[in-house]
VOPAGU-2260 file (C-alpha; in pm, 1 decimal, decimal comma):
REM VOPAGU-2260
SITE   aa  ch    i         X         Y         Z
SITE  MET   A    0   15170,3   13493,2    8877,8
SITE  THR   A    1   15460,3   13441,5    9064,2
SITE  LEU   A    2   15563,2   13698,1    9362,6
SITE  PHE   A    3   15921,3   13649,1    9165,5
SITE  GLU   A    4   15749,6   13745,1    8797,7
SITE  GLU   A    5   15530,4   14044,8    8915,0
SITE  THR   A    6   15843,4   14160,4    9083,9
SITE  VAL   A    7   16071,6   14143,4    8793,0
SITE  LYS   A    8   15756,5   14252,9    8623,1
SITE  ASN   A    9   15765,4   14583,7    8814,8
SITE  ILE   A   10   16092,2   14728,1    8781,3
SITE  LYS   A   11   16098,0   15020,3    8582,0
SITE  PRO   A   12   16373,9   15139,4    8360,9
SITE  ILE   A   13   16546,7   15469,6    8513,8
SITE  GLU   A   14   16820,0   15726,7    8351,7
SITE  ILE   A   15   17057,0   15874,8    8586,5
SITE  ASP   A   16   16948,5   16292,8    8549,5
SITE  PRO   A   17   16895,8   16192,0    8160,0
SITE  ASP   A   18   16820,4   16581,0    8076,5
SITE  GLY   A   19   17043,8   16729,9    8349,6
SITE  LYS   A   20   16788,6   16891,0    8567,7
SITE  ILE   A   21   16936,7   16793,6    8880,5
SITE  ARG   A   22   17314,8   16864,1    8789,0
SITE  ASP   A   23   17165,2   17229,3    8683,7
SITE  TYR   A   24   16986,7   17266,8    8997,6
SITE  MET   A   25   17292,0   17149,7    9212,7
SITE  ASN   A   26   17480,2   17461,6    9022,8
SITE  LYS   A   27   17309,1   17709,4    9186,2
SITE  PHE   A   28   17451,3   17630,6    9461,4
SITE  ALA   A   29   17702,1   17886,7    9685,3
SITE  ILE   A   30   17972,3   17626,2    9596,4
SITE  PRO   A   31   18211,4   17583,8    9231,7
SITE  ALA   A   32   18060,4   17365,9    9050,4
SITE  GLY   A   33   18129,7   16958,4    9083,4
SITE  SER   A   34   18342,8   17085,2    9449,5
SITE  LEU   A   35   18202,6   16806,9    9621,1
SITE  GLY   A   36   18271,3   16556,3    9339,7
SITE  ARG   A   37   18117,8   16216,2    9457,5
SITE  LEU   A   38   17880,9   16385,4    9706,0
SITE  GLU   A   39   17701,4   16532,4    9389,0
SITE  GLU   A   40   17717,9   16195,3    9209,6
SITE  LEU   A   41   17534,9   16023,1    9478,6
SITE  ALA   A   42   17276,4   16301,8    9510,0
SITE  ILE   A   43   17185,9   16283,6    9147,4
SITE  SER   A   44   17176,7   15922,8    9188,4
SITE  TYR   A   45   16936,7   15947,2    9494,1
SITE  VAL   A   46   16707,9   16199,7    9324,7
SITE  SER   A   47   16710,6   16022,3    8981,1
SITE  ILE   A   48   16618,4   15684,5    9191,3
SITE  THR   A   49   16324,8   15831,5    9380,6
SITE  GLY   A   50   16255,1   16099,8    9181,0
SITE  ASP   A   51   16220,4   16310,9    9470,7
SITE  PHE   A   52   16423,9   16637,5    9524,0
SITE  ASN   A   53   16322,7   16683,5    9848,5
SITE  LYS   A   54   16389,8   16387,2   10078,7
SITE  ALA   A   55   16488,9   16339,3   10370,6
SITE  ILE   A   56   16666,3   15987,6   10449,9
SITE  LYS   A   57   16515,5   15893,5   10716,1
SITE  ASN   A   58   16413,8   15491,4   10731,3
SITE  LYS   A   59   16722,5   15284,8   10664,8
SITE  VAL   A   60   16721,1   14942,8   10651,0
SITE  ILE   A   61   17002,0   14711,7   10632,9
SITE  PHE   A   62   16936,8   14330,5   10557,9
SITE  THR   A   63   17170,3   14077,2   10688,7
SITE  MET   A   64   17067,3   13767,8   10520,3
SITE  ALA   A   65   17253,3   13457,9   10664,4
SITE  GLY   A   66   17286,8   13126,8   10536,9
SITE  ASP   A   67   17477,4   12767,6   10537,6
SITE  HIS   A   68   17672,7   12665,0   10289,5
SITE  ASP   A   69   17803,8   12232,8   10341,6
SITE  VAL   A   70   18113,5   12290,2   10098,7
SITE  ALA   A   71   18291,9   12427,9   10433,3
SITE  GLU   A   72   18299,9   12060,0   10474,8
SITE  GLU   A   73   18593,0   12063,5   10228,7
SITE  GLY   A   74   18814,8   12316,8   10426,5
SITE  VAL   A   75   18734,2   12626,6   10253,5
SITE  SER   A   76   18680,8   12802,9   10527,0
SITE  ALA   A   77   18894,0   12953,0   10842,1
SITE  PHE   A   78   18615,9   12911,6   11078,5
SITE  PRO   A   79   18383,0   12599,8   11171,3
SITE  GLN   A   80   18034,6   12597,8   10994,2
SITE  SER   A   81   17832,5   12657,1   11348,6
SITE  VAL   A   82   17950,3   13027,2   11356,6
SITE  THR   A   83   17657,8   13126,2   11114,7
SITE  GLY   A   84   17417,3   13017,3   11383,8
SITE  GLU   A   85   17623,3   13155,1   11620,3
SITE  MET   A   86   17667,2   13533,0   11442,4
SITE  VAL   A   87   17344,8   13599,9   11378,7
SITE  LYS   A   88   17244,4   13565,4   11750,5
SITE  ASN   A   89   17557,4   13839,4   11808,8
SITE  PHE   A   90   17334,3   14014,3   11558,2
SITE  LEU   A   91   16970,3   14025,7   11742,3
SITE  ASN   A   92   17174,8   14102,6   12065,4
SITE  LYS   A   93   17324,1   14384,4   11877,8
SITE  GLY   A   94   17693,1   14326,7   11937,4
SITE  ALA   A   95   17853,4   14254,5   11601,2
SITE  ALA   A   96   18029,8   14557,1   11362,8
SITE  VAL   A   97   17713,9   14569,4   11162,1
SITE  ASN   A   98   17494,7   14661,6   11462,6
SITE  ILE   A   99   17778,2   14947,4   11552,1
SITE  LEU   A  100   17810,3   15095,6   11232,9
SITE  ALA   A  101   17427,4   15104,9   11204,7
SITE  ASP   A  102   17312,8   15215,6   11500,1
SITE  HIS   A  103   17602,9   15502,9   11413,2
SITE  VAL   A  104   17415,9   15637,1   11101,3
SITE  GLY   A  105   17075,0   15528,1   11264,6
SITE  ALA   A  106   17008,3   15244,1   10994,9
SITE  ARG   A  107   16779,6   14921,4   11113,6
SITE  VAL   A  108   16952,4   14549,3   11090,6
SITE  ILE   A  109   16698,6   14324,9   11012,2
SITE  VAL   A  110   16850,6   13961,5   10996,6
SITE  VAL   A  111   16673,3   13756,7   10785,6
SITE  ASP   A  112   16724,5   13346,9   10805,5
SITE  CYS   A  113   16726,8   13195,3   10446,4
SITE  GLY   A  114   16906,2   12846,3   10549,0
SITE  ILE   A  115   17104,6   12864,0   10886,2
SITE  LYS   A  116   17184,6   12478,9   10973,9
SITE  PRO   A  117   16983,3   12601,1   11350,7
SITE  ASP   A  118   16682,5   12716,4   11422,3
SITE  ILE   A  119   16633,2   13067,5   11604,9
SITE  ASN   A  120   16381,4   13178,5   11856,5
SITE  SER   A  121   16207,2   13444,2   11680,1
SITE  SER   A  122   16323,6   13729,9   11820,3
SITE  PRO   A  123   16252,7   14133,8   11720,7
SITE  GLY   A  124   16445,8   14200,2   11355,1
SITE  LEU   A  125   16493,8   13901,0   11309,1
SITE  LYS   A  126   16305,2   13714,7   10983,8
SITE  ILE   A  127   16238,6   13345,1   10941,2
SITE  LYS   A  128   16267,3   13234,0   10581,7
SITE  LYS   A  129   16436,7   12939,4   10574,3
SITE  VAL   A  130   16506,5   12799,0   10198,5
SITE  GLY   A  131   16607,3   12466,9   10409,4
SITE  ARG   A  132   16882,5   12392,5   10589,0
SITE  GLY   A  133   17252,0   12517,9   10414,8
SITE  ALA   A  134   17316,4   12482,7   10083,0
SITE  LYS   A  135   17415,6   12177,8    9981,0
SITE  ASN   A  136   17777,5   12104,8    9872,6
SITE  ILE   A  137   17868,0   12257,0    9526,7
SITE  ALA   A  138   18177,0   12015,3    9498,3
SITE  LYS   A  139   17990,5   11726,0    9519,5
SITE  GLY   A  140   17677,6   11843,1    9293,1
SITE  PRO   A  141   17405,4   12153,2    9319,9
SITE  ALA   A  142   17350,0   12384,1    9610,2
SITE  MET   A  143   17012,7   12323,7    9512,6
SITE  SER   A  144   16698,1   12292,8    9338,7
SITE  ARG   A  145   16586,8   12523,2    9076,1
SITE  GLU   A  146   16243,6   12636,8    9236,5
SITE  ASP   A  147   16426,9   12658,4    9579,2
SITE  ALA   A  148   16650,0   12940,1    9402,7
SITE  ILE   A  149   16378,4   13086,8    9317,6
SITE  LYS   A  150   16231,6   13041,3    9649,6
SITE  SER   A  151   16574,0   13222,7    9823,7
SITE  ILE   A  152   16490,8   13512,0    9592,3
SITE  GLU   A  153   16116,4   13535,2    9705,9
SITE  ALA   A  154   16284,4   13533,5   10032,8
SITE  GLY   A  155   16440,6   13821,7    9963,4
SITE  ILE   A  156   16180,6   14020,6    9789,3
SITE  GLU   A  157   15920,6   13907,3   10122,3
SITE  SER   A  158   16137,1   14066,2   10340,1
SITE  PHE   A  159   16191,8   14374,6   10189,6
SITE  ASN   A  160   15790,1   14416,1   10087,0
SITE  GLU   A  161   15682,1   14347,3   10459,1
SITE  GLU   A  162   15922,6   14621,4   10560,0
SITE  VAL   A  163   15844,7   14849,0   10288,6
SITE  THR   A  164   15516,0   14953,9   10484,2
SITE  ASN   A  165   15716,4   15099,5   10746,0
SITE  GLY   A  166   15884,1   15321,7   10527,7
SITE  ILE   A  167   16206,9   15287,7   10313,2
SITE  ASP   A  168   16435,0   15565,4   10249,3
SITE  ILE   A  169   16762,1   15315,1   10138,8
SITE  VAL   A  170   16829,5   14992,9   10161,1
SITE  GLY   A  171   17159,7   14816,9   10232,9
SITE  THR   A  172   17284,3   14488,9   10138,5
SITE  GLY   A  173   17448,8   14270,7   10416,5
SITE  ASP   A  174   17509,3   13868,0   10468,9
SITE  MET   A  175   17638,7   13606,7   10698,8
SITE  GLY   A  176   17707,2   13280,4   10556,1
SITE  ILE   A  177   18015,4   13065,9   10719,4
SITE  ALA   A  178   18197,3   12941,6   10321,0
SITE  ASN   A  179   17993,7   13159,1   10122,3
SITE  THR   A  180   18286,6   13344,4    9944,9
SITE  THR   A  181   18367,3   13007,6    9755,2
SITE  PRO   A  182   18000,5   13029,3    9579,5
SITE  SER   A  183   18051,1   13362,5    9535,7
SITE  SER   A  184   18322,0   13355,4    9349,9
SITE  ALA   A  185   18183,5   13063,9    9169,3
SITE  ILE   A  186   17900,8   13289,7    9057,4
SITE  ILE   A  187   18122,2   13521,2    8864,3
SITE  ALA   A  188   18347,6   13231,2    8729,9
SITE  ALA   A  189   18002,6   13068,8    8600,2
SITE  LEU   A  190   17843,5   13354,6    8480,6
SITE  ASP   A  191   18164,9   13511,9    8284,9
SITE  GLY   A  192   18315,9   13225,7    8174,0
SITE  LEU   A  193   18633,2   13288,5    8412,4
SITE  ASP   A  194   18928,3   13103,5    8567,6
SITE  PRO   A  195   18856,0   13038,5    8976,8
SITE  GLU   A  196   19162,5   13118,8    9009,9
SITE  VAL   A  197   19161,3   13532,6    8875,9
SITE  VAL   A  198   18835,7   13539,8    9134,0
SITE  THR   A  199   18878,7   13358,2    9412,9
SITE  GLY   A  200   19069,8   13485,0    9750,6
SITE  ARG   A  201   19126,5   13409,7   10064,9
SITE  GLY   A  202   18766,7   13465,1   10271,2
SITE  THR   A  203   18780,9   13462,6   10619,6
SITE  GLY   A  204   19197,4   13428,4   10609,8
SITE  ILE   A  205   19300,7   13117,5   10501,0
SITE  ASN   A  206   19637,9   13055,0   10412,2
SITE  ASP   A  207   19808,7   12913,9   10029,5
SITE  LYS   A  208   19745,4   12555,6   10107,0
SITE  ALA   A  209   19392,1   12630,1   10220,0
SITE  LEU   A  210   19351,0   12871,9    9897,0
SITE  GLN   A  211   19448,2   12658,2    9658,5
SITE  ASN   A  212   19226,1   12404,3    9760,2
SITE  LYS   A  213   18892,7   12682,2    9820,1
SITE  ILE   A  214   19048,8   12737,4    9446,0
SITE  ASN   A  215   19056,1   12331,1    9331,9
SITE  VAL   A  216   18673,4   12318,8    9505,0
SITE  ILE   A  217   18526,6   12585,3    9284,0
SITE  LYS   A  218   18702,7   12435,9    8974,6
SITE  LYS   A  219   18536,3   12092,0    9083,3
SITE  ALA   A  220   18197,6   12243,6    9142,7
SITE  LEU   A  221   18198,5   12399,7    8809,1
SITE  GLU   A  222   18290,4   12097,9    8631,1
SITE  ILE   A  223   18009,9   11887,5    8825,0
SITE  ASN   A  224   17784,6   12091,9    8780,5
SITE  LYS   A  225   17785,5   12246,5    8442,1
SITE  PRO   A  226   17602,3   12572,6    8548,5
SITE  ASN   A  227   17474,8   12779,0    8211,9
SITE  PRO   A  228   17617,3   13155,6    8229,9
SITE  SER   A  229   17291,5   13254,7    8019,1
SITE  ASP   A  230   17089,3   13136,2    8306,6
SITE  PRO   A  231   17161,7   13359,0    8633,9
SITE  ILE   A  232   16913,2   13139,4    8785,7
SITE  ASP   A  233   17036,7   12833,3    8683,2
SITE  VAL   A  234   17372,7   12928,8    8852,1
SITE  LEU   A  235   17244,3   13002,6    9138,6
SITE  ALA   A  236   17085,7   12730,4    9160,2
SITE  LYS   A  237   17399,0   12541,5    9082,0
SITE  VAL   A  238   17668,0   12700,1    9254,0
SITE  GLY   A  239   17528,2   12938,7    9507,6
SITE  GLY   A  240   17369,2   12997,9    9841,3
SITE  PHE   A  241   17042,7   13054,7    9999,9
SITE  GLU   A  242   17157,1   13386,9   10107,9
SITE  ILE   A  243   17312,8   13494,5    9786,2
SITE  GLY   A  244   16983,2   13486,6    9647,1
SITE  ALA   A  245   16771,2   13631,6    9946,5
SITE  ILE   A  246   17018,6   13970,8    9837,0
SITE  ALA   A  247   16931,5   13891,6    9472,3
SITE  GLY   A  248   16554,8   13922,3    9532,1
SITE  LEU   A  249   16613,0   14230,2    9809,0
SITE  CYS   A  250   16775,8   14423,7    9542,9
SITE  LEU   A  251   16468,6   14283,3    9253,0
SITE  ALA   A  252   16234,1   14435,9    9479,0
SITE  ALA   A  253   16393,5   14749,0    9589,7
SITE  ALA   A  254   16402,3   14834,1    9194,6
SITE  GLY   A  255   16028,2   14780,8    9162,1
SITE  ASN   A  256   16004,2   14982,9    9471,2
SITE  ARG   A  257   16239,0   15279,4    9306,7
SITE  THR   A  258   16435,1   15272,2    9652,0
SITE  PRO   A  259   16807,2   15290,0    9601,9
SITE  ILE   A  260   17004,5   15001,6    9707,5
SITE  VAL   A  261   17353,3   15042,6    9857,7
SITE  VAL   A  262   17538,5   14697,1    9809,4
SITE  ASP   A  263   17788,6   14605,8   10046,2
SITE  GLY   A  264   18090,8   14377,8    9949,1
SITE  PHE   A  265   18156,5   14032,1    9807,7
SITE  ILE   A  266   17877,5   13824,2    9857,4
SITE  SER   A  267   17631,3   14080,3    9893,5
SITE  THR   A  268   17779,7   14173,7    9482,9
SITE  ALA   A  269   17734,7   13890,5    9399,3
SITE  GLY   A  270   17360,6   13863,1    9483,5
SITE  ALA   A  271   17315,2   14172,9    9350,6
SITE  TYR   A  272   17468,9   14077,1    9011,6
SITE  ILE   A  273   17253,1   13740,0    8967,9
SITE  ALA   A  274   16958,2   14035,0    9004,1
SITE  ARG   A  275   17135,1   14231,5    8758,5
SITE  LYS   A  276   17149,2   13996,3    8497,3
SITE  ILE   A  277   16738,6   13880,1    8567,7
SITE  LYS   A  278   16660,0   14227,2    8529,5
SITE  PRO   A  279   16924,5   14478,5    8381,2
SITE  GLU   A  280   16750,5   14763,8    8442,2
SITE  VAL   A  281   16835,1   14685,1    8838,4
SITE  GLY   A  282   17194,1   14826,2    8766,7
SITE  ALA   A  283   17075,7   15225,4    8785,3
SITE  TYR   A  284   16910,3   15167,3    9131,0
SITE  ILE   A  285   17273,2   15030,3    9281,7
SITE  ILE   A  286   17525,6   15210,3    9460,4
SITE  SER   A  287   17862,2   15005,6    9584,6
SITE  SER   A  288   18000,5   15130,9    9906,8
SITE  HIS   A  289   18342,6   14984,5    9890,0
SITE  LYS   A  290   18591,1   14754,5    9770,1
SITE  SER   A  291   18656,2   14464,9    9945,1
SITE  VAL   A  292   18991,6   14317,7    9921,9
SITE  GLU   A  293   18863,6   13986,6    9798,5
SITE  LYS   A  294   19007,0   13919,1    9384,4
SITE  GLY   A  295   18690,5   13858,5    9299,7
SITE  HIS   A  296   18478,7   14163,7    9396,3
SITE  SER   A  297   18673,9   14392,9    9125,5
SITE  VAL   A  298   18574,4   14202,3    8863,3
SITE  PHE   A  299   18203,9   14227,3    9016,6
SITE  LEU   A  300   18271,2   14586,9    8961,2
SITE  GLU   A  301   18386,2   14612,5    8681,1
SITE  LYS   A  302   18116,7   14348,3    8518,2
SITE  MET   A  303   17855,3   14602,2    8619,9
SITE  GLY   A  304   17997,4   14946,3    8577,8
SITE  LYS   A  305   18025,3   15029,8    8922,0
SITE  LYS   A  306   18267,4   15221,7    9126,2
SITE  PRO   A  307   18306,8   15216,1    9498,7
SITE  LEU   A  308   18294,2   15473,2    9716,3
SITE  PHE   A  309   18609,2   15362,4    9936,8
SITE  ASP   A  310   18842,5   15132,5    9974,1
SITE  LEU   A  311   18916,3   15028,0   10378,7
SITE  ASN   A  312   19053,9   14686,5   10274,4
SITE  MET   A  313   18777,3   14579,4   10448,9
SITE  ARG   A  314   18606,2   14212,4   10377,1
SITE  LEU   A  315   18379,8   14120,3   10646,2
SITE  GLY   A  316   18063,6   14164,6   10535,5
SITE  GLU   A  317   17774,4   14146,3   10767,6
SITE  GLY   A  318   17632,2   14496,9   10592,2
SITE  THR   A  319   17917,8   14694,3   10707,6
SITE  GLY   A  320   18075,0   14849,7   10395,7
SITE  ALA   A  321   17704,1   14944,0   10334,5
SITE  ALA   A  322   17683,2   15075,3   10640,0
SITE  ILE   A  323   17897,8   15350,6   10577,7
SITE  ALA   A  324   17833,9   15423,8   10263,7
SITE  ILE   A  325   17450,4   15518,4   10369,5
SITE  GLY   A  326   17631,7   15755,6   10626,5
SITE  LEU   A  327   17768,1   15903,4   10305,9
SITE  VAL   A  328   17426,9   15904,4   10086,0
SITE  GLU   A  329   17205,3   16083,8   10377,5
SITE  ALA   A  330   17519,8   16285,1   10413,0
SITE  SER   A  331   17502,0   16420,7   10007,3
SITE  MET   A  332   17131,6   16445,8   10027,2
SITE  LYS   A  333   17166,7   16660,5   10324,9
SITE  LEU   A  334   17375,2   16897,6   10157,3
SITE  PHE   A  335   17156,7   16881,8    9819,4
SITE  THR   A  336   16901,4   16987,5   10050,8
SITE  GLN   A  337   17004,9   17235,0   10285,6
SITE  MET   A  338   17266,8   17422,3   10099,4
SITE  ALA   A  339   17201,4   17785,8   10042,5
SITE  SER   A  340   17182,7   17909,3    9627,0
SITE  PHE   A  341   17389,6   18167,0    9528,7
SITE  ALA   A  342   17149,9   18409,6    9509,7
SITE  LYS   A  343   17005,0   18340,7    9911,2
SITE  ALA   A  344   17307,6   18330,6   10043,4
SITE  GLY   A  345   17400,6   18673,8    9920,6
SITE  VAL   A  346   17766,0   18509,2    9723,6
SITE  SER   A  347   17871,8   18630,9    9390,0
SITE  GLU   A  348   17873,9   18381,9    9129,4
SITE  ALA   A  349   18174,5   18266,0    8938,9
SITE  ASP   A  350   18242,6   18529,8    8639,3
SITE  ASN   A  351   18560,5   18354,1    8466,8
SITE  VAL   A  352   18406,0   18033,2    8347,3
């Protein structure tokens, strides 16, 4: 049995508070029932996933998966492809937005080279899981072979498994890859038979002319590669990317370990969507951090039945939204484990409900 097959097999279905015991527990707190809104929902989800009423969130890890895309040569991004490798170095030097926000919530950032063009010297916080030197230009042929698609998924699985021995109470997803909104749009279009115009946004901030070109590139990629919508691995291989596959693998591994997964924006959700297509049970382990301004992200969220925690008009990626959301999940669990009950606080309970 391969690592991929074994990981998928280990994922067990869960239900969110199936017998209402977690909600009953919360209703004993000295607050009006439901008054903490979605913070209560977060705590209920976290406890349902972990099965632990008393767990403190201490070990927080954000995996920023990096990969290049040769479709960048089609002019679909405002930035040159070289920025992917340059940003990986920035992550390792702790100068990126994700580093600042992760530090703010006490999370570690693990950068994974899933398939960027340059070689990066070994460094603390870097995992080298290079499947190839950039996914191929999907406007000319498949992004990768099926074998490499599975390898990219296993890169994410390995990354999680290597870190879980140090303890992971919650995992966040992140990405880096110039032009990767193009394959992400292609993935949702392919899996759900949607017109690329409906799911394609401006990515790094391209103008109207470049946006139309990007839409045409995606249409061409779908026509040339003919990804099979009933086979998520085929879709990943035909129009995806190494870092997107690794995010899918990370989600599969985390679900297999009953670890809550906080998914970042558009690209991260593309990876999570593939994981959910591979193993539908993964969906219950996922917490959607925010709504990206990318058009396709709203479609992903709707298809997954996920309501994001916030909408700050973000579209950076890296794991920035996941970092902010991890702070909210931790806050919800501090409330859950530390609030006094009506009885303990000496507060009268409601009598008109």
